[in-house]
C-alpha positions as CSV (number, residue, x, y, z in Angstrom):
1,M,0.0,0.0,0.0
2,L,2.9,2.4,0.8
3,F,4.4,1.9,-2.6
4,D,1.1,2.2,-4.4
5,N,0.2,5.5,-2.6
6,T,3.7,6.9,-3.3
7,R,3.4,6.1,-6.9
8,L,0.0,7.8,-7.1
9,L,1.5,10.9,-5.3
10,V,4.3,11.1,-7.9
11,R,1.9,10.4,-10.8
12,L,0.0,13.5,-9.9
13,L,2.8,15.5,-11.5
14,W,2.1,14.3,-15.0
15,K,-1.2,12.3,-15.1
16,P,-3.4,14.1,-12.6
17,A,-6.8,12.8,-13.9
18,D,-5.7,9.1,-13.8
19,A,-3.9,9.7,-10.5
20,M,-7.0,11.2,-8.8
21,S,-9.1,8.3,-10.0
22,G,-6.5,5.9,-8.6
23,I,-6.5,7.8,-5.2
24,L,-10.3,7.3,-5.0
25,D,-9.9,3.6,-5.8
26,G,-7.0,2.8,-3.5
27,G,-5.7,5.9,-1.8
28,S,-5.2,6.1,2.0
29,L,-6.2,9.1,4.0
30,L,-3.6,8.2,6.6
31,F,-0.9,8.2,3.9
32,A,-2.1,11.5,2.4
33,S,-2.1,13.1,5.9
34,L,1.4,11.9,6.6
35,A,2.6,13.1,3.2
36,V,1.4,16.6,4.0
37,L,3.2,16.5,7.3
38,A,6.4,15.2,5.8
39,V,6.4,17.7,2.9
40,S,5.5,20.6,5.3
41,M,8.4,19.7,7.6
42,L,10.8,19.5,4.6
43,L,9.5,22.8,3.3
44,Q,9.9,24.5,6.7
45,F,13.4,23.2,7.0
46,S,14.5,24.1,3.5
47,L,13.0,27.6,3.8
48,S,14.9,28.2,7.0
49,T,18.2,27.7,5.0
50,V,17.4,30.2,2.3
51,L,15.2,32.9,3.8
52,P,16.5,35.6,6.1
53,Q,15.9,35.2,9.8
54,A,13.9,37.8,11.8
55,P,16.0,40.0,14.1
56,V,16.4,39.0,17.7
57,A,15.0,41.4,20.3
58,A,17.3,41.8,23.3
59,Q,17.4,43.7,26.5
60,Q,20.3,44.7,28.7
61,T,20.0,44.0,32.4
62,R,21.9,45.5,35.2
63,A,22.7,44.1,38.6
64,P,20.9,46.1,41.3
65,N,24.0,46.7,43.3
66,A,26.6,47.2,40.6
67,G,27.2,49.8,38.1
68,Q,28.9,47.6,35.6
69,D,27.2,46.2,32.6
70,Q,25.9,42.7,32.6
71,P,25.8,40.4,29.6
72,E,23.0,40.9,27.2
73,V,20.1,38.5,27.7
74,P,17.8,37.8,24.7
75,V,14.2,37.9,25.9
76,A,12.2,37.5,22.8
77,H,12.5,36.1,19.3
78,A,10.4,37.6,16.6
79,R,8.9,34.8,14.4
80,P,9.8,35.2,10.7
81,W,6.9,36.0,8.5
82,W,7.2,32.8,6.6
83,S,7.4,30.4,9.6
84,F,4.6,28.0,10.3
85,S,4.1,24.9,12.4
86,F,4.6,21.7,10.5
87,Y,1.1,20.6,11.2
88,A,-0.6,23.9,10.2
89,P,-1.0,23.0,6.5
90,L,-2.8,19.8,7.3
91,L,-5.1,21.5,9.8
92,V,-5.9,24.3,7.4
93,L,-6.7,21.8,4.6
94,A,-8.9,19.6,6.9
95,V,-10.6,22.4,8.9
96,V,-10.9,25.3,6.4
97,Y,-10.1,24.5,2.8
98,V,-11.7,21.1,2.2
99,P,-15.0,22.0,4.0
100,G,-15.1,25.3,2.2
101,T,-14.5,23.7,-1.2
102,L,-17.2,21.1,-0.4
103,L,-19.7,23.8,0.6
104,V,-18.9,26.0,-2.5
105,T,-19.2,23.0,-4.8
106,N,-22.5,21.9,-3.2
107,L,-23.9,25.4,-3.6
108,I,-22.9,25.6,-7.3
109,A,-23.7,22.1,-8.4
110,R,-26.6,21.5,-6.0
111,L,-25.4,18.1,-5.0
112,G,-27.9,17.6,-2.1
113,G,-28.1,18.3,1.6
114,F,-24.8,19.6,2.9
115,G,-24.8,17.1,5.8
116,A,-25.3,14.1,3.5
117,V,-22.7,15.4,1.0
118,F,-20.2,16.1,3.8
119,E,-20.6,12.6,5.2
120,R,-20.3,11.0,1.8
121,D,-17.5,13.0,0.2
122,Y,-15.4,14.8,2.9
123,S,-12.9,12.0,3.4
124,S,-12.6,11.4,-0.4
125,L,-12.0,15.1,-1.1
126,L,-9.6,15.5,1.9
127,T,-7.5,12.6,0.6
128,C,-7.3,13.9,-2.9
129,T,-6.6,17.5,-1.7
130,S,-3.9,16.4,0.7
131,M,-2.2,14.4,-2.0
132,A,-2.5,17.3,-4.3
133,W,-0.9,19.7,-1.8
134,A,2.0,17.4,-1.1
135,A,2.6,16.8,-4.8
136,A,2.5,20.5,-5.6
137,N,4.8,21.6,-2.7
138,L,7.4,18.8,-2.9
139,P,9.2,20.4,-5.9
140,V,9.3,23.7,-3.9
141,A,10.9,22.0,-0.9
142,L,13.5,20.3,-3.1
143,A,14.2,23.4,-5.3
144,A,14.9,25.5,-2.2
145,W,18.2,23.6,-1.8
146,V,19.5,24.3,-5.3
147,V,17.9,27.4,-6.8
148,P,18.5,31.1,-5.8
149,L,15.8,33.0,-3.9
150,P,14.2,34.8,-7.0
151,A,13.9,31.6,-8.9
152,L,12.4,29.9,-5.9
153,A,9.6,32.5,-5.8
154,V,8.8,31.6,-9.4
155,V,8.9,27.9,-8.6
156,A,6.5,28.5,-5.7
157,S,4.1,30.5,-7.9
158,V,4.0,27.7,-10.5
159,A,3.5,25.1,-7.8
160,Y,0.5,26.8,-6.4
161,L,-1.0,27.3,-9.8
162,Y,-0.5,23.6,-10.4
163,F,-2.2,22.9,-7.1
164,A,-5.3,24.7,-8.5
165,V,-5.0,22.5,-11.5
166,L,-4.9,19.4,-9.3
167,M,-7.9,20.6,-7.4
168,F,-9.8,20.9,-10.6
169,F,-9.2,17.2,-11.2
170,A,-9.9,16.4,-7.6
171,V,-13.3,18.1,-7.5
172,R,-14.3,16.8,-10.9
173,T,-13.3,13.2,-9.9
174,V,-15.0,13.2,-6.5
175,F,-18.2,14.9,-7.5
176,G,-18.5,14.2,-11.2
177,T,-19.4,17.8,-12.0
178,E,-19.1,19.5,-15.4
179,N,-15.9,21.3,-16.3
180,S,-17.4,24.8,-16.0
181,L,-18.9,24.1,-12.6
182,T,-15.6,22.5,-11.5
183,A,-13.6,25.5,-12.6
184,G,-16.0,27.8,-10.8
185,S,-15.8,25.8,-7.6
186,V,-12.0,25.8,-7.6
187,C,-11.9,29.6,-8.2
188,L,-14.4,30.3,-5.5
189,S,-12.6,27.9,-3.0
190,V,-10.1,30.7,-2.4
191,I,-12.8,32.5,-0.4
192,P,-12.5,30.3,2.7
193,L,-8.7,30.6,2.5
194,A,-9.0,34.4,2.2
195,A,-11.3,34.4,5.2
196,S,-8.7,32.3,7.1
197,V,-6.0,34.9,6.4
198,V,-8.3,37.7,7.7
199,F,-9.0,35.8,10.9
200,W,-5.6,34.1,11.1
201,A,-4.9,35.2,14.7
202,P,-7.9,33.5,16.3
203,L,-7.7,30.7,13.8
204,R,-4.1,30.0,14.6
205,F,-5.0,29.9,18.3
206,M,-7.8,27.5,17.6
207,L,-5.6,25.3,15.4
208,S,-2.9,25.1,18.0
209,W,-5.6,24.2,20.6
210,L,-6.9,21.5,18.3
211,A,-3.4,20.1,17.9
212,S,-2.9,19.9,21.7
213,P,-2.1,16.3,22.7
214,F,-4.7,16.6,25.6
215,F,-7.4,17.7,23.2
216,L,-6.6,15.0,20.7
217,F,-6.7,12.4,23.4
218,Y,-10.1,13.4,24.8
219,A,-11.5,14.0,21.2
220,F,-10.5,10.5,20.3
221,Y,-11.9,9.1,23.5
222,F,-15.3,10.8,23.3
223,L,-15.7,11.3,19.6
224,G,-13.7,8.3,18.3
225,G,-16.8,6.8,16.5
226,E,-17.7,10.0,14.8
227,L,-14.1,10.7,13.7
228,T,-13.9,7.2,12.3
229,N,-17.2,7.7,10.4
230,M,-15.6,10.7,8.7
231,G,-13.5,8.3,6.7
232,S,-16.3,5.9,5.9
233,G,-17.3,7.6,2.6
234,L,-13.9,6.8,1.1
235,R,-13.9,3.3,2.4
236,R,-17.4,2.7,1.0
237,R,-16.3,3.9,-2.4
238,Q,-13.3,1.7,-2.4
239,N,-15.1,-1.4,-1.1
240,F,-17.8,-0.9,-3.8
241,R,-15.1,-0.6,-6.5
242,R,-13.3,-3.7,-5.3
243,T,-16.6,-5.7,-5.3
244,L,-17.3,-4.6,-8.9
245,E,-13.8,-5.5,-10.0
246,A,-14.2,-9.0,-8.4
247,A,-17.5,-9.4,-10.2
248,A,-16.1,-8.3,-13.5
249,I,-13.8,-11.3,-13.5
250,N,-16.8,-13.3,-14.3
251,P,-16.9,-13.4,-18.2
252,H,-20.7,-13.6,-18.1
253,D,-21.4,-10.7,-15.8
254,A,-22.4,-7.7,-18.1
255,S,-23.9,-5.7,-15.2
256,A,-20.5,-5.4,-13.4
257,Q,-18.8,-4.1,-16.6
258,Y,-21.7,-1.6,-17.0
259,E,-21.4,-0.3,-13.4
260,L,-17.6,0.1,-13.8
261,G,-18.3,2.1,-17.0
262,L,-20.6,4.4,-15.1
263,I,-17.9,5.1,-12.5
264,Y,-15.4,6.0,-15.2
265,Q,-18.0,8.1,-17.1
266,Q,-18.7,10.1,-13.9
267,R,-15.0,10.8,-13.6
268,H,-14.8,11.9,-17.2
269,Q,-12.4,9.0,-18.1
270,Y,-14.2,8.3,-21.3
271,A,-11.7,5.9,-22.8
272,E,-12.1,3.5,-19.9
273,A,-15.8,4.0,-19.7
274,I,-16.2,3.1,-23.4
275,Q,-14.2,0.0,-23.0
276,R,-16.3,-1.2,-20.0
277,F,-19.6,-0.5,-21.9
278,K,-18.3,-2.3,-24.9
279,N,-17.3,-5.3,-22.7
280,A,-20.9,-5.3,-21.4
281,V,-22.3,-5.3,-24.9
282,V,-20.0,-8.1,-26.0
283,I,-21.1,-10.2,-23.0
284,D,-24.8,-9.3,-23.5
285,P,-25.8,-7.6,-26.8
286,S,-29.2,-6.9,-25.2
287,E,-27.6,-4.7,-22.5
288,T,-29.6,-1.6,-23.5
289,D,-28.2,0.6,-20.8
290,A,-24.7,0.1,-22.2
291,H,-25.8,1.0,-25.7
292,F,-27.5,4.1,-24.3
293,Q,-24.4,5.3,-22.5
294,L,-22.2,4.6,-25.5
295,G,-24.5,6.7,-27.6
296,R,-24.3,9.6,-25.1
297,I,-20.5,9.5,-25.0
298,A,-20.3,9.3,-28.8
299,R,-22.5,12.4,-29.1
300,E,-20.5,14.4,-26.6
301,Q,-17.3,13.5,-28.6
302,G,-18.9,14.5,-31.9
303,R,-19.0,10.9,-33.3
304,L,-22.6,11.4,-34.5
305,G,-22.7,8.2,-36.7
306,D,-21.7,6.0,-33.8
307,A,-24.2,7.9,-31.5
308,L,-27.1,7.4,-33.9
309,A,-26.2,3.7,-34.3
310,H,-26.2,3.0,-30.6
311,F,-29.4,5.0,-30.1
312,Q,-31.1,3.2,-32.9
313,T,-30.2,-0.1,-31.2
314,V,-31.8,1.2,-28.0
315,I,-34.9,2.2,-29.9
316,D,-35.2,-1.2,-31.5
317,Q,-34.8,-2.9,-28.1
318,D,-37.0,-0.5,-26.0
319,D,-38.3,2.8,-27.3
320,K,-39.4,3.7,-23.7
321,H,-35.9,3.2,-22.3
322,N,-34.9,5.4,-19.3
323,L,-38.4,7.0,-19.1
324,S,-38.4,7.6,-22.9
325,E,-35.2,9.7,-22.6
326,I,-33.8,7.7,-25.6
327,L,-36.1,9.8,-27.8
328,R,-34.7,13.0,-26.4
329,E,-31.1,11.8,-26.9
330,L,-31.8,10.7,-30.4
331,G,-33.6,14.0,-31.2
332,A,-30.7,16.0,-29.8
333,T,-28.2,14.0,-31.9
334,Y,-30.3,14.7,-35.0
335,L,-30.2,18.3,-34.0
336,V,-26.4,18.4,-33.9
337,A,-26.3,16.5,-37.2
338,R,-28.6,19.3,-38.7
339,Q,-31.3,16.8,-39.5
340,Y,-33.9,19.2,-38.1
341,Q,-37.0,17.4,-39.4
342,D,-35.9,14.1,-37.8
343,A,-35.1,16.0,-34.6
344,R,-38.5,17.6,-34.5
345,N,-40.2,14.2,-35.0
346,E,-38.4,12.4,-32.2
347,L,-38.6,15.4,-29.8
348,S,-42.3,16.0,-30.5
349,E,-43.0,12.3,-29.6
350,Y,-40.8,12.7,-26.5
351,I,-42.7,15.8,-25.3
352,E,-46.0,14.0,-25.8
353,R,-44.8,11.5,-23.3
354,R,-43.0,13.9,-20.9
355,P,-44.4,17.4,-21.5
356,Y,-42.6,19.0,-18.5
357,D,-39.0,18.2,-19.2
358,P,-37.0,21.5,-19.7
359,E,-34.2,19.8,-21.6
360,G,-36.5,18.2,-24.1
361,L,-38.6,21.4,-24.5
362,F,-35.4,23.3,-25.2
363,Y,-34.2,20.9,-27.8
364,L,-37.6,20.9,-29.5
365,G,-37.5,24.7,-29.5
366,Q,-34.1,24.5,-31.2
367,A,-35.4,22.2,-33.9
368,L,-38.4,24.4,-34.6
369,E,-36.3,27.5,-34.7
370,R,-33.9,25.9,-37.2
371,L,-37.0,25.0,-39.3
372,G,-38.1,28.6,-39.3
373,D,-41.2,28.2,-37.0
374,T,-40.1,30.9,-34.5
375,A,-43.6,31.2,-32.9
376,A,-43.7,27.6,-32.0
377,A,-40.0,27.8,-30.9
378,S,-40.8,30.7,-28.6
379,E,-43.6,28.7,-27.1
380,M,-41.3,25.8,-26.4
381,Y,-38.7,28.0,-24.8
382,A,-41.4,29.6,-22.5
383,R,-42.6,26.1,-21.5
384,A,-39.0,25.1,-20.7
385,I,-38.5,28.1,-18.5
386,E,-41.8,27.5,-16.7
387,S,-41.1,23.8,-16.3
388,A,-37.7,24.5,-14.7
389,R,-39.2,27.1,-12.4
390,T,-41.8,24.7,-11.1
391,A,-39.5,21.7,-10.9
392,P,-39.1,20.0,-7.5
393,R,-36.1,21.2,-5.5
394,Y,-34.1,18.1,-6.0
395,R,-34.4,18.5,-9.7
396,R,-33.2,22.1,-9.9
397,R,-29.6,21.1,-10.2
398,Y,-30.5,19.6,-13.6
399,T,-33.1,22.1,-14.8
400,A,-31.4,25.4,-14.1
401,K,-29.0,25.0,-17.1
402,W,-31.9,24.5,-19.5
403,S,-33.8,27.4,-18.1
404,R,-30.9,29.8,-18.7
405,L,-30.4,28.5,-22.2
406,A,-34.1,28.8,-23.0
407,Q,-34.2,32.4,-21.6
408,K,-31.2,33.3,-23.8
409,Q,-32.8,31.9,-27.0
410,A,-36.2,33.4,-26.2
411,S,-34.7,36.8,-25.8
412,K,-33.1,36.5,-29.3
413,L,-36.5,35.7,-30.8
414,R,-38.3,38.4,-29.0
415,P,-39.1,41.3,-31.4
416,A,-37.2,44.5,-30.7
417,S,-39.5,47.2,-29.2
């Protein structure tokens, strides 16, 4: 396990997406925490050799009965501006940055109740973030021994920019969010860090108190079960993945291949996802779900011929597959292929079955607009906006995007006053 985690840590430097996926599958929160502590100690020691020390404050004392000068006695040492306790980075990540990033991502992507999301994803995100911090700062700690101070500042700037890149892959891998939402989450995650800088004095006192051996002993004694549960989310992910991998050994189990494909698809590792879905289809050609996902990936990648072939297979097997969403996906593919009449036919049938789906209404509006029927297109856009507005709360994560797009297109069709 030590070798595997070390390899994942180093792999973050050139294959961050694959490494983050590997961390979720086999990473250790204990190893990630120890890696942060080790790198922060090395960073602290290496900086002490290249950065100037703060001046020492001293006072002169005189003997009460003598007029002669006594030796100078240093009474206070000013801490250099760059100094930090070796455990401070880990505590800041665990107490400030990761919860803040999780909260920001939940607000942007509407993942669900914060308590449930925290319990499910905190340990996974903390593991990925800790590994990212260690990987980004390790070159800085090593460079401090060989490069001059001006060059070290450049290395440190590049390292922290790369930490932001690693956090992009960490957030996307853990939550499965779209690229735009992931980038916004990473950018906004600096807000908790900025707040920690403003309130650094009380926060530093609190962190030092949290690191007290007495507090840690009593926290573990009274809250050991709760602290252990904080890592249960990562363990459940890894146990589920191991179960699927074991089931996939069976050459006749198409469902295990399909489930593994879904995991890779959520992590945006499309090559691995496609291979798993194809394995499922080879084992069972009637695996409709695998054909459906292969069609969706092909459409996203612009392989419209492959997408139409897979969707047509799904239609032939079950034209009501996935609550008739196969009709919506097929219509959207026709729309991208500029087969607007075919798109209108498929989407009209879909809307007859599901008249309150904002995504389907938006696509139908697009098809009608391309066919020149602007009045009907405006009606579809208005229905899409209304459907998104009245959708249940748990659906608004998915409907908000289509409401925004429908409003944008409707404003273009609205006659100028």
